[in-house]
N, C-alpha and C positions, 0 to 999 in steps of 0.2 A: 185316467190318472196318469199322475206323474210316476217316473218308475226311477228306485233308487240306483244311483251311478255305481257301476262295477267297480271292483276294487282294482280291475288289472284293463287297461285299453288296449284292445287289439294292435298289437306292435309293428312298424316298419319291415318289409322284407327286405331288410339290408344290416349287416353287420355293423358292429361298432369300429372296428378297425376301418372297413370302408367309409363309415360316416367320416372319422375322424381325418382319414384320408383326405376325403374329399372338400373337409373346411379349407377358409380360407385364411383362418387363423391358425398360426404355427402350435402346434401340441408335440409335447415330448412326455413319454412315461419313465419314470426312472425305479429302479427296483431295488431293494436292500439297503442297508445302512450306508454303502459306499457310493451309491445313487449310481448304480449300472443302468446305460440310455436303452431300456429294452424294444421302444416305440420312439418312431418319429414319423410327421408326416411330411407331405412335400413341402407344405408351407415353410416347414422349420428347418429343412434340410438347406434350403437357402442359407440360412446362418453359417451351414457348415460348408459353405461352399460345392452342393452336391452330393461331397463325401458321405459315406457308408459309416456312421459312427456306433451304430447299435453293438452292443456288447463292450465299448468303452466306458468308463467310467466320466460322468460330466467335467472333471476339472480337469482330465486328459484330453478329452475330445474339446474343448471350448476353453482353453485357460484362462482366458478373460473373465470368465465367471468369478474367478476368486480376487483376480487386480479391481474389479470392477463393483464389487459387495452382494452381486447375486448369491454366490454360494453359501453366505451366513443367512440368508432368507431362505435357501432351499434347507439346509441343516434344521433351522427353527421349524419347519411344517412336519420334518419327520421326526424329531426328538418332542415335540410339542404335541404332536395328532392333531394341528390347528392350523386351518388355512390362514394363507399368509397373501394379502393383497398390497399392492404398492401403485402408484403413480407415475407417469412421466421418468421412469428411470433410464438414464443414459447407458447405451451401450456400444463400445466402437470395437470391431474384430479388428487385427491388426494384421492378420495373415492373409488377407484378400489376395488372391492372386496376381490381381490387376497391381499390387503394392500399394495400393492408395487405402486411407483408411476409411471408415464409413462412420460416421456415428448418428445413432440411430435412438428414437425414443419408445420407450413401452410402456402402456399398463401391464404389469404382470398380475397374475395369480395362481398360487401353486396349492392345489389340495391333496390332502393325503388319502388313500387308499386303502382299507383295514381287511384284515382276516375276519373269520367269524368269532374271535373272542377279543377282538377291537385292538389287535396290535398293529400297530402302522405297517405297512408292508414296503410301502413306496410312495412316489409322488406322483400325479397328473399335474403337468403345468401349461397353462398357456402364456402367450407374450403377445400381445396385441398392439402393431405397433402405431404410433401417433404422429410419428415425424411428419415436418411439414411447416409451412409459415404459421405464424402465431394464430391465425384465424382459421385453418385448417385444424390444428392441434386442440384448439378450445373447442369447435364444432365436433371433431371425432370424440372430445372425452365428454362432451354434451350426449354425444348419441349411448356413448357407454354407459353414460351413468344412468341415463333412463330405460336403458336395456337392462342394467342392474336392478333399477328400483322397480321395474318390471316384475323379475323375476323374484326378489323378493316380498313383493304383493302376493305373487302365486304359490309360493311355497310358505308362505305365514304360518304358523302355528294358529293364528285365529283366522273366525272366516271373516271376508271382504264382501262387500256387494256395493254397486253403484248402481244408482237409479237416476232417471232423468225426466225432468215434468213433472206436473202435479199428480198426472196417474200414475208416477213411480215406475217407470218401465225399465227393466232390467238390463242393463249397460254392459256391464263386466263383472264378475265374478270370481273366487280363487278357488282352489282346488277343497281346502279346509272348507270355506261353505258348502260347496256341493255335497261333501262328506256327511258335514252336520245335518245337512236338509233332506240328504236322502234325492238330491236330483241330479240332472245331468245338463251338460251345457249347452243345450237347447232349449233351455229357459231365457237365453239371450233374444230381447225383442220383445217381450212379455209382459206384460203388465203385474204388478206384486200381487194382484187379487187374483187373477189367472194361474199363477204359479201354486198361490199358498191362499184358495178359498178359505179357508177357517183363520185366516189372523182377521178378518173383519169381524167377527164374534169375540175376539179375545185381547181387544184393544190396541193392537200394534198398528195397525191402520190409523187410527186416529191418531197414535203419539207420530208417527212418519208426517202425516198432514199438520199436525202443529209443528214441529221441527222445520218443513216447508215455509209453513204462514210467516212463522214466529220469526224466521232468517236465525236462528238460533241453538247451538248444540243441547244435547239432552243426551241424559245416559239413564238406564234403565239396569238397576242391580236385581240381578239374580232372580229375573223377572219369566214366570212360570208360562211355557208356550207347549201345546198341545199339535204336534205335527203329523198328519197322516204321511205315512212314510210307506211304499210296497202294500198299501190297503190297510197299515194296521196302524192304531194311534197309540204315538209314542210321547211321553213325556219328557219334557226337558227345561233344565234350568240355564238361563243365558245372561249373561251381562251384557248391555248392550251400550254401543254411541252410536247417538245419530249425528250426522256431522254436515251442514249444507254446505255445497260450494257453489262457486257464484262464475258467472261470465256475464262479462260487461256490466258490474254492479248488481245483476240481476241473480235470484236463486236459480241454479239450472238442475239441481237434484240433490241428492242426499247420499254420501257415502255411509253405510251401515258398517260397524266392526262390531263381531258378535264373540264374543269368549264365553266357551261351553263349560260351566262349573256344574254341573250334573253330579257327578262324583262327587265333587266336595261338599255340597247341598246335603245330599242322601246321605254322606257319611258321617256330617255333622246331625242331621237328625235321627241314624241310627244309633250314635253316641248317646245324643239327649233321651232316646228312649231308652237304652239300656240302664243309662243312671236313675232314669225315672222306674223302671221294673226293681234296679237293685235298692231305690229309696223305699218303694212300697215292701218289697221283701223285708227289708231291714226294719221295717213298723211293725209288720206281720211277726217277726220272730224278735223283736227286743234286742236286734241286732246293732249294737254301736259300729261307728266306723272313726277310725283318727288317721292322721297323718302327724308324723313327728319329726321336723324341720334340723337336724344335729349340727346346723349350721348357727341357729340364731336361737336352738333348745326351747323353742314353742311347738306348742299341740295345735293342730286343727281338728275339733272332735264336733261328730255330729250331735246333733238333740239328745238322740237316745244315748251317746255314749255319754255325754253329759249326766244324763239322768243315773246311769249305774255308779260314776264316779261320786252323785252328789253335788257339781255345779251346775249352776243355773246357768241358762245360754249366755247371757252379756258376757260372762265372765272366761278372761283373757289366761290361758292357764299354761305356766311355763313347768320343766321339767322338775325343780323344785316340789310344786304344788302337789304335779302329781306321786312323786313318791311320798307325800307323806299322808298319801290316802291307802299308801297299802301298808298292808301289817306289818310293824316292826320285824319281826321275826323271817318275812318274806323280804324285806327292804335287800338284803345282801344279794340274796338270788336273784331280782329283778335288776340291779344296780351291775352285777355281772353279766347279765345277758346282753344288757344294751351296751355296756361297752366293749364286748366281746364282736358283738355286729359292728361296732367302727373300726373295729381292726382288718389289715388287708389278710386278705386270707381264709376270711371268715366264712360261715356258711349262709346259705340267702334265705333260707325259710325257717323261720323260728314256730313252736307252740306248745305257749307252756302254760301252765294254771298255777294261780296265788290268791291270796286272799287281802280283802280291802277292811281297812277300820277306818267308818266315816265318824266327821266329828258326830257325838253326842248319841252315837250306837254302839251298845257292849258287844254285840254279836257280830262276829264279822262275816263280811260277804265273800263268798268265791267265785271267782272269775275265771274264764280261761280267753286267753289272747291268740290270735295266729296271725302271722306278721310277715312280713318280706323287705330286705333291704336293697334300695337303688343307689347306685353309683352315679357322680356328677360328669362332666365330659374330660376328666381327667382320672377318671377310673378311682374316684377318693369316696368311700359311702357318706349319702350326705341326706338320706331320706328313709324313713323308719313308715311302712304304711301296711295297716291291718284292722282287724276285727276284734270288738270286747263282747262277750258275751258273759249275762248272767247265769252261773251253773249251780249257785246256792240250794237248789230243791234236790237237782240231780245229785250235787254232794253229799246233801244229808240222807237220801234214800239209800244211796251206797253205802255209807255209814251204819245206818240203821240196819241194812240186811248184813253187813258184818258183825256187827255186835246181837244178830239175833242168830246167827250161824253159830259163832261163840257159845253161845248160851244154850245152844242144842249138843252141842258135844259134850 
């Protein structure tokens, strides 16, 4: 039985400062909005000719950052909170103790670090030198691109796995794949059926074989997968792309890209279930539901609501058609409420009772409406959503009781 991957790998017994000091890549840590140098490693100190610049601002310690365009990139990272990467940036130190100018080329990366509230506290910058002849620069840049591509692969928010051969032996997986499937990195070198015995019965193995033999990519949208994780069956919904990759013109394996859509699928189903329960409750209580679009002046009415108002299901109902069904003595009252609901500073919730006088019927019908107003993105009221209930019988009972009370006095 495979064990679910731990949330925390065992950390090496080495401090971050020591790690950065040992790195061959120049690193510098800048703190505060004035970009004060808080840390430099030995590789970076070559740029300052061995001088201790900790405690100085970057523009005073290395004035050339202003003149050669690096300072604006640092400011951009601090002010936007977004990392900045740039390739083949030329940089010349003019105060070399040997009185020689040394032009160098760097691939730079400026990454912000933030406090617990998400506010930028400073920047960690790395400058990777790629100086050399054109072939050397191209080779080192290619190595850098490959390293960055690998980092993107490993840190991607979707799951990746690379399998080789017709038996789909696992060659490479990223962090999200391990999290999603509850496996650990020791799956490398194992065939897919040994890692996930359950997939043979769920159709996924057949799809892998099909993508491998057809040499064509496949997509499975919101596929249901039941996976054993820590001995428990867990149901996931995953959108998967199976992409064959080739070597010497032949299929070498499959790159699988997995996006976990479980929350979206379950949320959508929950909404559908709630809507169905509401529909059944509305039918059982003869409760009508409606929505009024204030911008176009039209209603969306449920069948129950149309029945209460005396409309047939195909009818399109605008505000004028609706107000014609309201008793003449109550029309001003309803109009005032709707007008008030469209004004700034209005209340959000409404509860009112009024009469309907339907065509061909002389006895008014009493109804109760409970509604709420919603604003658009500009905070302007644009939707009225509510319910409509026929309370004629209840209203008549109350009226008859009052009459009886008056008679007995």
